[in-house]
N, C-alpha and C positions, 0 to 999 in steps of 0.2 A: 727683273731689273734690266731695263734696256737702255737707260740713259748713260752713255759712255762719257758724258761730260762731268758726271759726279766724281769728285775727287775723294777717294777713300784713303784714310791714313791708317798706319799700323805701327806698333812698336817695332823698331829694328832689332829685335832680339829673337832668340830661338823660341821663346814662349809664344810668339805670334805666328810661328811657322805652320803649325797644324791648323789653326782656325782659318787661315787665309789660303792654304795650299790649293784646294780645289777651285776656289774663286779665281786665283791667279792663273791656274792652268786653263781656265775658261775665258781668259782675256780681260778680266776686270782690271781697271787702272788703279793700282795701289801704290801709295807713296809711303816709304818707311823712314823713320827717324827715331832718335832717342825720345823718351817721354818728355823731357824738357823742351826739346826742339819741336816736337809735335804740337805742344801747347802754343809755342810761338807761331807756328804755321797756321794753326786753327784760328788764332786771334787775328791773323792777317788775311783770313779767307782763302788760304792756299790749300786747305783741306775742308771738306764739307761734313764728313762723318769720320770719327776716329775714336779709339779709346784714349782717354786722358787720365792722368794720375788722379787717384781718388781725392787727394788733398786739394787739388785744383778744382775738381768738381764740387766739393763741399763749399769752397769759397765762392764759386760763381753759379751755383745751381739755379738761382732765380732767373738767370739768363739762358739756361741750357735746357734742352730736351734730352732725357736719358733713355737708354734702350736696354734690351735683354742681354746683349753681348757684354761680357766683362772678362777680366783676368783676375782670378782669385785662387787661393789655396785652401783646401779643406783642412790640412794639417801642415806638415812641412812644405815649404815652397821651393827649397833647394837652391834658388837663385837670388835670394835676398838674405845675405849672411854676414856675420862678423867673422873675420879670420885673424889669425896671429901666427907667429913663427913658433908654435908649440906652447904658448903660454895660456893657461886657463884665465878666465875673466876675473880681474880684480878691479881696482879703482884707476887703472891706467887710462890714458887719453885714447879716444876713438877718432880716427880720421875718416871723414865721410866723403864718398865719391861725389863729383860734380854732376852726376847723371840723375840724381834723385830729387823728387818733390815730396813724394809720399813716404818713402822708407825712412828718411831722416826723422820725420815727425813720429812715425811708428816707433823708431828707436827711442826717441825722447820719452814717449809714453811708457814704454816698457821699463826704461831706467827708473822713471818716477814710481811706477807701480811696484817695482821690486826694491825700491829704496836704495838703488845704486847711485853713486855720486860722480860717475865718470864725466870728464870734460869731453864735449863733442866739438870737433873742429872741422869746418868745411874746408876742403882742399880742392884746388882746381886740377884734379887728376881723376882718372877713372880706373886705372890699373892698381891692383892690390900691392904690387911691388913698390910703386911710387908712393902710395898712401902710407905704407908701413915705414917709410923713411921719416915720416912726421910723427907717428904715434905707435903705441904698442899694438893697437888693434885697428882694423880697417873694415868699414861697411862698404861692401861692393854689391852691385846688382846686375841682373841680366847675364849676358854672355861672359862678362869679366868675372862674375861670381862663379860661374860654372868652371872657368879656367882656374880660378883661385882655389877652389875646393880640391882640385887635383894636386895642388902644390903645397898649400898651407893647412894648418889645423882650423877646423870649423869650430868656433867658440859658441856661436848662437845662430840658429835658423829662426828668423823673425816671424815667419808664418807659424812655425811650431810653438814659439813662445806666446804669440797672440792667442792661438787656440787654447793653450794651457791657461792663460789668464782669463779668457772670456767664454770659452766653450763654443766659439763661432768661427767661421771662415774669415780670412782676411782678404778684402777686396783691394787689389793694388791698382786696378784701372777699370774704367767704365766707359762704354761707348756713348758718345754725345753728338748732337748737332746744335745749331742755334735754335732757340725756342721757336722762331717763326718758320722753321723748315722741318717738315715731316719726312724723316728718313727711314720710315718703317719698312719700306721695301728693301732698302739697303741692309738694314738689320736682319731682315728675313733671309736675304741671300747669304749673309755672313754666318747665320746660325745653321743654314743648310750646309754650308761649307764645313762648319764645325762637325756636324753630324756625319758628313762624308769622311772627314779626317779620322773620326773615331772608328767608323766602320772599316776603314782601310789603313789602320794604324801602322801595319807592317810596311806599306808603301811609303807613308809619310816619314817614318823613322829612318828607313833606308836612305831616302832623299836628304833628310836633315843631316844624317851622319856623314854623307858624302859632301854636303855643302859646308858644314861647320867643323868637320873633323872631330866630332864628339862621339865617344863609344855608343854603340847601339843599345847596350844594356842600360846605360845611364839615361839615354833619351826615352826609352820605353817607360822607365820609372818616372821620369820627369813629366812626360805628357799625362801620365796617370795621376800625378799629384795635383795637377791644375784643373780648375773648373772654369768653363767659359760661359756659364749661364747664370744670370741673376735670379736666383730662387729666393724663397723666404728666409733661409738661413744666411745667405749672402747679404740680403738686404738688411737683416738685423746686425750682421757684422759691420756693415758700412755705417749704420746708425750709431753703433757703439764707438766706432773710430771717431766719428764726428763729435760725439759727446765728450770723449776723452780729450780731443783737440781743444775744445772750449774749456774743459775743466782745468787743463794745464796751461792755458794762456797761449796756445799755439795759433788760435784763431780769435779774432775779436769782433 
């Protein structure tokens, strides 16, 4: 990958630190943003290749070219969670972070599948402490979820719940470009960076711990819970998510 004018996007969360670490150490131009912001940038042409939220991909896939790189959980995801101040899940209100496109719809599917009647309220906040001012429970994602699990009770891990419901991984993000642009070489470079990160996990974990102030033990577990390669199981998990989105009227 020699074209330094290609604008590569990444989620501005710890979950994208390992896959991009080697790439960035070797001078690749990488732009980071929240999942919602990354979608806006992609639509404006400010990034050429990026992981986008799975819900966005499903809505727009006829205009997109997808790739092998993804962000998925085999079981627990650890960073897409419901938290509370010690209260077990009942029919209380759930405040949802403004950072999410996919996880809020995953939550709605899980609630319907389980027969729970919780009200889901979108709140223009990202921190659990602010969300919990509005409702008994808060849906937080990414780095805010990692911080929240150190302070609050984890009521539900949405990756684990999805696995329990379906038997498949949950794909939270998938790399795309516009349909007319072939970014296979970029995807190859990202996957090589993923492979390097896995081989040199101790280096990546130490760097991430220093940058984000998160305990090494947690980061080691966290990077092991995530998968970055769209295999057959991940593909089926994504298909099931799409089916459930249509079944429950989240997509039309």
